[in-house]
C-alpha positions in Angstrom: 78.4 38.4 142.8 76.3 36.0 145.5 79.0 35.0 146.8 80.4 35.6 150.4 82.7 38.7 149.8 84.1 41.5 152.2 83.3 45.1 152.2 85.4 46.1 150.5 85.4 43.8 147.8 81.8 44.6 147.8 82.6 48.2 147.1 85.0 48.2 144.7 83.2 45.8 142.4 80.3 49.0 143.2 82.9 51.4 142.1 83.4 48.9 138.6 79.7 48.4 137.9 79.5 52.6 137.8 81.7 53.2 136.3 80.8 50.6 133.3 76.8 51.3 133.7 78.9 55.7 133.1 80.6 54.5 130.5 77.6 52.6 128.8 75.5 55.9 128.9 77.6 58.1 127.6 77.8 55.5 124.3 74.0 55.9 124.5 74.3 59.5 123.9 76.3 59.5 121.6 73.7 56.9 119.6 70.8 59.3 120.9 69.1 56.6 122.3 68.0 59.3 125.4 65.7 56.4 127.1 69.2 54.2 128.0 71.3 56.8 128.7 68.8 57.8 131.6 68.6 54.6 132.6 72.6 53.3 132.2 72.7 57.4 134.1 70.8 57.1 136.6 72.1 53.4 137.5 75.4 54.8 137.8 73.8 57.7 140.2 72.7 55.2 142.3 76.0 52.8 142.7 78.2 56.8 143.2 75.7 57.0 146.3 75.8 53.3 147.5 79.4 53.6 147.4 80.1 57.2 148.5 82.2 57.5 145.6 82.0 61.2 144.8 84.2 61.2 141.2 81.1 59.1 139.9 78.6 61.6 140.2 80.6 64.2 139.7 80.9 62.1 136.1 77.0 61.4 136.3 76.7 65.3 136.7 79.2 65.9 133.8 77.5 63.5 131.8 74.2 65.0 132.1 75.4 68.0 130.1 76.7 66.5 127.7 73.3 65.5 127.0 72.0 68.8 127.1 74.5 70.1 124.8 74.8 67.4 122.4 70.8 68.8 122.2 71.6 72.6 122.3 70.6 72.8 124.9 73.5 74.7 126.6 72.0 77.0 129.7 71.0 73.7 131.1 74.5 71.9 130.7 75.6 75.3 132.4 73.2 74.5 135.5 74.0 71.5 135.6 78.4 71.9 135.7 77.2 74.6 138.9 74.9 72.6 140.5 75.6 69.0 142.4 72.0 67.7 143.1 71.1 68.2 138.9 71.2 64.1 138.9 67.6 64.5 140.7 66.2 66.3 137.7 
């Protein structure tokens, strides 16, 4: 991580971290570990923002919607599905 790398290499590393954080968040949701899921999801969102990676950002919102569905909060899940700023909630 601390070694010398190009900007493109740094971005690829961020993207990999973002996808792995997002995957971990989904696993935590499925295990009912909401606090850990939120922390991993927040990390994925931060990486998506820093790397300007729209696909990871979209999947972060989808993951938040999935969490609401698993909690039976269907109206909130629908809002996340429509709202690209929903992650800030």
